[in-house]
C-alpha positions as CSV (number, residue, x, y, z in Angstrom):
1,M,-140.2,-50.8,-32.2
2,K,-140.4,-48.4,-35.1
3,I,-138.6,-45.0,-34.9
4,L,-139.1,-42.1,-37.3
5,V,-135.9,-40.0,-37.5
6,I,-136.4,-36.4,-38.7
7,N,-133.7,-33.8,-39.7
8,C,-135.2,-30.5,-40.6
9,G,-133.5,-27.7,-42.5
10,S,-134.9,-24.2,-43.1
11,S,-136.7,-25.3,-46.3
12,S,-136.1,-29.0,-46.3
13,L,-136.3,-32.1,-44.2
14,K,-134.9,-35.6,-44.4
15,Y,-136.4,-38.7,-42.7
16,Q,-135.8,-42.4,-42.1
17,L,-138.2,-44.9,-40.6
18,F,-136.3,-47.6,-38.7
19,D,-137.4,-51.0,-37.5
20,M,-135.2,-51.3,-34.4
21,T,-135.6,-55.0,-34.0
22,S,-133.0,-55.3,-36.7
23,D,-131.7,-51.7,-37.1
24,T,-133.0,-51.7,-40.7
25,V,-134.3,-48.7,-42.7
26,L,-137.9,-49.4,-43.9
27,A,-138.1,-46.2,-45.8
28,K,-136.3,-42.9,-46.2
29,G,-136.5,-39.7,-48.2
30,G,-136.5,-36.0,-48.2
31,V,-138.6,-33.0,-48.9
32,E,-137.1,-29.9,-50.7
33,K,-138.2,-26.4,-51.4
34,I,-140.7,-26.2,-48.5
35,G,-142.7,-23.0,-48.8
36,M,-142.2,-22.8,-52.6
37,A,-144.7,-23.7,-55.4
38,D,-142.4,-26.4,-56.8
39,S,-141.8,-28.3,-53.5
40,F,-141.5,-32.0,-53.8
41,L,-140.8,-35.2,-51.8
42,K,-138.4,-38.0,-52.9
43,H,-139.2,-41.3,-51.2
44,Q,-137.6,-44.7,-51.2
45,K,-139.3,-47.8,-49.9
46,G,-136.6,-50.3,-48.8
47,E,-134.3,-50.9,-51.7
48,E,-137.0,-50.0,-54.4
49,P,-136.4,-47.2,-56.8
50,K,-137.1,-43.7,-55.5
51,V,-140.4,-42.0,-56.3
52,K,-140.9,-38.3,-56.6
53,I,-144.1,-36.7,-55.4
54,E,-144.6,-33.1,-56.5
55,K,-146.9,-31.1,-54.2
56,A,-147.0,-27.6,-52.9
57,M,-146.1,-27.6,-49.2
58,N,-146.4,-24.2,-47.4
59,D,-144.6,-25.2,-44.2
60,H,-142.9,-28.1,-42.3
61,K,-146.3,-29.3,-40.9
62,E,-147.6,-29.9,-44.4
63,A,-144.3,-31.5,-45.4
64,I,-144.4,-34.0,-42.5
65,E,-148.1,-34.7,-43.2
66,L,-147.1,-35.7,-46.7
67,V,-144.3,-37.9,-45.3
68,L,-146.6,-39.7,-43.0
69,N,-149.2,-40.2,-45.7
70,T,-146.5,-41.6,-48.0
71,L,-145.4,-44.0,-45.2
72,T,-148.9,-45.4,-44.8
73,D,-149.9,-45.3,-48.5
74,S,-150.9,-48.6,-50.1
75,K,-148.3,-48.3,-52.8
76,T,-145.4,-46.3,-51.2
77,G,-146.0,-47.2,-47.6
78,V,-144.3,-49.6,-45.2
79,I,-146.7,-49.4,-42.3
80,A,-150.5,-49.9,-42.2
81,S,-151.1,-47.2,-39.6
82,L,-149.4,-44.3,-37.9
83,K,-150.0,-46.2,-34.7
84,E,-147.1,-48.4,-35.7
85,I,-144.6,-45.5,-35.2
86,D,-143.5,-45.7,-31.5
87,A,-141.5,-42.5,-31.4
88,A,-139.8,-39.7,-33.4
89,G,-136.2,-38.7,-33.0
90,H,-135.0,-35.3,-34.1
91,R,-131.5,-34.0,-34.9
92,V,-131.1,-30.7,-33.0
93,L,-128.1,-28.6,-33.7
94,H,-127.3,-26.9,-30.4
95,G,-127.6,-28.2,-26.8
96,G,-125.4,-25.5,-25.3
97,E,-124.3,-26.3,-21.8
98,I,-127.8,-27.4,-20.9
99,F,-128.0,-30.7,-22.8
100,K,-125.1,-33.0,-22.4
101,E,-127.0,-36.0,-23.8
102,S,-130.2,-36.8,-25.7
103,V,-133.5,-36.1,-23.9
104,L,-137.2,-36.8,-24.1
105,I,-139.0,-33.7,-25.4
106,N,-141.5,-31.9,-23.3
107,D,-142.6,-28.3,-23.1
108,D,-139.7,-27.4,-20.8
109,V,-137.2,-29.0,-23.2
110,I,-138.7,-27.1,-26.1
111,A,-138.5,-23.8,-24.2
112,K,-134.8,-24.5,-23.5
113,I,-134.1,-25.4,-27.1
114,E,-135.8,-22.1,-28.1
115,E,-133.5,-20.2,-25.7
116,L,-130.5,-21.7,-27.4
117,A,-131.6,-20.5,-30.8
118,P,-129.2,-17.5,-30.9
119,L,-126.2,-20.0,-30.8
120,G,-127.4,-21.4,-34.1
121,P,-130.3,-19.4,-35.4
122,L,-130.8,-20.9,-38.8
123,H,-130.4,-24.6,-37.9
124,Q,-132.0,-24.4,-34.4
125,K,-135.2,-22.8,-35.6
126,A,-135.4,-25.2,-38.5
127,N,-135.0,-28.2,-36.1
128,L,-137.8,-26.9,-33.9
129,K,-140.2,-26.8,-36.9
130,G,-140.0,-30.6,-37.1
131,I,-140.7,-30.9,-33.3
132,Y,-143.7,-28.5,-33.5
133,A,-145.1,-30.3,-36.5
134,I,-145.0,-33.8,-34.9
135,K,-146.5,-32.3,-31.7
136,A,-149.4,-30.8,-33.8
137,I,-150.0,-33.9,-35.9
138,L,-149.3,-36.7,-33.4
139,P,-149.6,-35.1,-30.0
140,E,-149.3,-38.3,-28.1
141,L,-146.2,-39.6,-29.9
142,P,-143.0,-39.5,-27.8
143,Q,-140.3,-37.3,-29.2
144,V,-136.5,-37.2,-28.5
145,A,-134.0,-34.5,-29.2
146,V,-130.5,-35.7,-30.1
147,F,-128.0,-32.8,-30.1
148,D,-125.0,-32.3,-32.4
149,T,-123.1,-30.8,-29.5
150,A,-123.7,-33.4,-26.8
151,F,-120.9,-35.9,-27.7
152,H,-118.4,-33.1,-27.3
153,Q,-119.4,-32.1,-23.8
154,T,-116.5,-34.1,-22.3
155,I,-113.9,-31.5,-23.7
156,P,-111.9,-30.0,-20.8
157,D,-112.3,-26.3,-20.1
158,Y,-108.7,-25.5,-21.2
159,A,-109.7,-26.8,-24.7
160,Y,-113.2,-25.3,-25.0
161,M,-112.5,-21.8,-23.6
162,Y,-111.6,-18.9,-25.8
163,A,-109.0,-16.3,-24.8
164,I,-111.6,-13.5,-24.2
165,P,-112.7,-11.9,-21.0
166,Y,-114.0,-14.6,-18.7
167,E,-117.1,-12.6,-17.9
168,L,-118.3,-13.1,-21.5
169,Y,-118.2,-16.8,-21.0
170,E,-120.1,-16.5,-17.8
171,K,-122.7,-14.1,-19.2
172,L,-123.2,-15.4,-22.8
173,H,-121.7,-18.9,-22.6
174,I,-119.2,-18.2,-25.4
175,R,-117.0,-21.3,-25.8
176,R,-116.2,-24.1,-28.1
177,Y,-119.1,-26.6,-28.5
178,G,-118.4,-28.7,-31.5
179,F,-120.8,-30.3,-33.9
180,H,-121.4,-33.5,-36.0
181,G,-121.5,-35.3,-32.6
182,S,-123.7,-38.2,-33.7
183,S,-121.4,-38.9,-36.7
184,H,-118.2,-38.7,-34.6
185,R,-119.7,-41.0,-32.0
186,Y,-120.9,-43.6,-34.6
187,V,-117.7,-43.8,-36.6
188,S,-115.4,-43.8,-33.7
189,K,-117.2,-46.8,-32.1
190,R,-117.6,-48.6,-35.5
191,A,-113.9,-48.1,-36.4
192,C,-112.8,-49.7,-33.1
193,E,-115.1,-52.7,-33.9
194,L,-113.6,-53.1,-37.3
195,L,-110.0,-52.7,-36.1
196,G,-110.3,-54.8,-33.0
197,L,-109.5,-51.9,-30.7
198,D,-110.9,-51.4,-27.2
199,Y,-113.0,-48.2,-27.5
200,N,-112.4,-47.4,-23.8
201,N,-108.6,-47.7,-24.3
202,S,-108.0,-45.9,-27.6
203,K,-106.8,-42.7,-29.1
204,L,-108.7,-41.7,-32.3
205,I,-109.0,-38.8,-34.7
206,T,-112.3,-38.7,-36.5
207,C,-112.5,-36.6,-39.7
208,H,-116.1,-35.8,-40.7
209,I,-115.4,-34.2,-44.1
210,G,-118.3,-32.9,-46.2
211,N,-119.6,-29.5,-47.2
212,G,-119.3,-28.9,-43.5
213,A,-116.3,-30.5,-41.9
214,S,-115.0,-31.1,-38.4
215,L,-112.4,-33.3,-36.7
216,A,-112.5,-34.7,-33.2
217,A,-109.8,-36.0,-30.9
218,I,-111.2,-38.9,-28.8
219,V,-109.4,-40.6,-25.9
220,N,-111.0,-43.7,-24.3
221,G,-114.3,-42.9,-25.9
222,K,-114.5,-39.3,-24.8
223,V,-113.9,-36.2,-26.9
224,V,-111.0,-34.0,-25.7
225,D,-111.0,-31.5,-28.6
226,T,-112.8,-30.7,-31.8
227,T,-112.4,-28.2,-34.6
228,M,-115.8,-26.5,-34.7
229,G,-116.5,-23.9,-32.1
230,L,-119.3,-21.7,-30.8
231,T,-120.8,-22.2,-34.3
232,P,-120.0,-24.6,-37.1
233,C,-117.9,-21.9,-38.9
234,E,-114.6,-22.5,-36.9
235,G,-112.0,-25.1,-37.7
236,V,-110.9,-26.5,-41.1
237,M,-111.7,-24.9,-44.4
238,M,-115.1,-26.0,-45.7
239,G,-117.3,-25.8,-48.8
240,T,-118.5,-22.3,-48.2
241,R,-117.3,-21.6,-44.6
242,C,-114.0,-19.9,-43.9
243,G,-112.9,-21.9,-40.9
244,D,-110.1,-20.5,-38.8
245,I,-109.2,-16.9,-39.7
246,D,-107.6,-13.9,-38.1
247,P,-110.5,-12.0,-36.6
248,A,-108.8,-8.7,-37.4
249,V,-109.6,-9.5,-41.1
250,F,-113.2,-8.3,-40.5
251,P,-112.7,-4.8,-39.1
252,F,-110.2,-4.4,-41.9
253,L,-112.8,-5.3,-44.5
254,F,-115.3,-3.0,-42.8
255,Q,-112.9,-0.1,-42.8
256,N,-112.1,-0.6,-46.5
257,G,-115.7,-0.9,-47.5
258,A,-115.4,-4.5,-48.7
259,L,-117.9,-5.9,-46.3
260,K,-120.8,-4.5,-44.2
261,P,-121.3,-5.8,-40.6
262,E,-124.8,-6.9,-41.3
263,D,-123.5,-9.1,-44.1
264,M,-120.7,-10.8,-42.1
265,D,-122.7,-13.9,-41.1
266,N,-123.6,-14.7,-44.7
267,F,-120.1,-13.9,-45.8
268,I,-118.3,-16.3,-43.5
269,N,-120.8,-19.1,-43.9
270,K,-121.8,-18.9,-47.5
271,K,-119.2,-17.0,-49.5
272,C,-115.8,-18.3,-48.3
273,G,-114.1,-21.7,-48.1
274,V,-113.6,-23.8,-51.3
275,L,-116.1,-21.7,-53.2
276,G,-114.5,-18.4,-52.3
277,V,-110.9,-19.4,-53.1
278,S,-111.7,-21.5,-56.2
279,G,-114.3,-19.3,-57.7
280,V,-115.8,-22.4,-59.2
281,S,-118.1,-24.2,-56.7
282,S,-118.4,-25.6,-53.2
283,D,-118.9,-29.1,-54.8
284,M,-115.5,-30.9,-54.6
285,R,-116.2,-32.8,-57.8
286,D,-116.5,-29.5,-59.8
287,V,-113.4,-28.1,-58.1
288,E,-111.3,-31.2,-58.8
289,E,-112.3,-31.1,-62.4
290,A,-111.2,-27.5,-62.6
291,G,-108.0,-27.9,-60.6
292,F,-106.8,-31.3,-61.8
293,G,-108.4,-31.5,-65.2
294,R,-108.3,-27.9,-66.5
295,K,-105.3,-26.9,-64.3
296,E,-107.0,-23.8,-63.1
297,H,-104.7,-22.2,-60.5
298,R,-107.4,-21.0,-58.0
299,A,-109.1,-24.4,-58.0
300,A,-105.9,-26.2,-57.5
301,L,-104.9,-23.8,-54.7
302,S,-108.2,-24.4,-52.9
303,L,-107.7,-28.2,-53.0
304,K,-104.2,-27.9,-51.5
305,M,-105.4,-25.5,-48.8
306,Y,-108.3,-27.9,-48.0
307,D,-106.0,-30.9,-47.5
308,Y,-103.3,-29.0,-45.7
309,K,-105.6,-27.6,-43.1
310,I,-107.0,-31.0,-42.2
311,K,-103.5,-32.5,-42.1
312,K,-102.4,-29.7,-39.7
313,Y,-105.2,-30.6,-37.2
314,I,-104.4,-34.3,-37.4
315,G,-100.8,-33.4,-36.3
316,A,-102.1,-31.1,-33.6
317,Y,-104.4,-33.8,-32.2
318,M,-101.7,-36.4,-32.2
319,A,-99.7,-34.1,-30.0
320,A,-102.6,-33.3,-27.8
321,M,-103.4,-36.9,-27.2
322,N,-99.7,-38.0,-27.1
323,G,-100.3,-40.6,-29.8
324,C,-103.0,-42.0,-32.0
325,D,-104.3,-45.5,-32.8
326,A,-106.5,-44.6,-35.8
327,I,-107.5,-41.9,-38.2
328,I,-111.1,-42.2,-39.4
329,F,-112.5,-40.6,-42.6
330,T,-116.3,-40.2,-42.9
331,G,-118.8,-37.7,-44.4
332,G,-119.6,-37.2,-48.0
333,I,-116.0,-36.3,-49.1
334,G,-114.4,-38.5,-46.5
335,E,-116.3,-41.5,-47.8
336,K,-116.1,-40.8,-51.5
337,G,-113.1,-38.5,-52.0
338,D,-110.0,-40.6,-52.6
339,T,-108.0,-37.5,-53.8
340,T,-108.8,-35.7,-50.5
341,R,-107.9,-38.7,-48.4
342,R,-104.7,-39.0,-50.4
343,G,-103.8,-35.3,-49.9
344,V,-104.4,-35.6,-46.1
345,A,-103.0,-39.0,-45.2
346,M,-99.9,-39.1,-47.4
347,N,-96.5,-38.0,-46.1
348,L,-97.3,-38.6,-42.5
349,E,-94.8,-41.4,-42.0
350,A,-93.0,-39.5,-39.3
351,L,-96.2,-39.7,-37.3
352,G,-96.6,-43.4,-37.8
353,V,-98.9,-43.4,-40.8
354,E,-98.2,-45.7,-43.7
355,F,-100.9,-44.8,-46.2
356,D,-101.8,-47.4,-48.9
357,D,-103.0,-45.5,-52.0
358,S,-103.6,-48.6,-54.0
359,I,-106.5,-49.5,-51.6
360,N,-107.6,-45.8,-51.4
361,T,-107.8,-45.1,-55.1
362,G,-111.4,-45.5,-56.3
363,L,-112.8,-46.4,-52.9
364,R,-116.3,-45.0,-52.3
365,D,-118.9,-45.6,-49.5
366,E,-117.2,-48.7,-48.1
367,E,-115.8,-49.7,-44.7
368,K,-112.1,-50.2,-45.5
369,V,-108.6,-49.9,-44.0
370,I,-106.5,-47.7,-46.3
371,S,-103.2,-48.0,-44.4
372,K,-100.6,-50.7,-44.8
373,P,-100.6,-53.6,-42.4
374,T,-97.3,-52.3,-40.9
375,S,-98.8,-48.9,-40.2
376,K,-98.6,-48.0,-36.5
377,V,-101.5,-45.6,-36.9
378,K,-104.3,-47.2,-38.8
379,V,-106.3,-45.2,-41.4
380,I,-109.8,-46.3,-42.1
381,V,-112.9,-45.2,-44.0
382,V,-116.2,-45.7,-42.2
383,P,-119.4,-44.4,-43.8
384,T,-121.4,-42.5,-41.1
385,N,-124.8,-43.3,-39.9
386,E,-126.1,-40.4,-37.8
387,E,-129.7,-41.4,-38.3
388,L,-129.1,-44.8,-36.6
389,V,-127.5,-43.1,-33.6
390,I,-130.6,-40.9,-33.3
391,A,-132.9,-43.9,-33.6
392,Q,-130.9,-45.8,-31.0
393,D,-130.9,-42.9,-28.5
394,T,-134.7,-42.4,-29.1
395,M,-135.4,-46.1,-28.5
396,A,-133.4,-46.2,-25.3
397,L,-135.1,-43.1,-23.9
398,V,-138.6,-44.2,-24.9
399,K,-138.1,-47.7,-23.4
């Protein structure tokens, strides 16, 4: 069975074509600048070098048409015909309280996903574009929606509720949902395999750390808490998102003319975080060069804040779970950033963590235990594979 996995952004999309007989990626790539004159596709066939195809694409339908043509092309393709694709799996941001697991897509499901768009307007509408495009181009192809929020639907009510009037939860479903669910699910299971732990009898803290970042506390394979909330803005400090903040900051900013209410969403999601504090960039490599290399105070401060906030949540989740078997790092920074892992995992001996920086230093994109053999709580790096989770769920539902 061959599964096409699609992850649509507002002006971009990523794709992977899986052969599920061996869980291998036949081809993958991405389209950027959709709707602009200089849009392009980067495509990789197996392990071959990437090729760049420059072509104006007005919308996601045209982008997916180019992807499908590239997959069947005599030079860049890996299949002879589109009939070889058995199903398409889509990453969808928000399932609300409606979708607690992945589902086959039909008109009713699409309508419900559209209803949930206010909970994640930018991402949800973008995800729908991919679904609409496949439906238009390959109307008979089965499609599956895999929700970022679904894995977190085991969180108990006392952990997901906010301390606001209960009527607002009943009317508007305002609560903690959590995101990066496919990543947390994959790395938690994979870490247990690598460490020889029983997934159904374990206490884990997964740290998906990238430009967006979230942690999850997982007991016996079920999430009991996570850092992101109603939206992906809550929780730890991120590349451009503020994370946890006193909500009274915002009326204060409004009253003093520093921020307009209509600009608030863009402010908390695009102007804050590491970028806002450092004044340098949201890219950790640039910030580390400024903070460690050039000794710029704001950059160094942002790095300390970033590590500290993750460390605080690890301590909180250890308390919430009454223990921990393993801390798992994943995501772009979690997999590549040895300085971030060092800043987070060092000096946790009182909590049972014996970090081994000699293994950690220089480690990138590799499954590796970075704690000492004597460490009561294991620390491990596991590169995530959200696309494989989407492909596996899609195959299971289509079968």
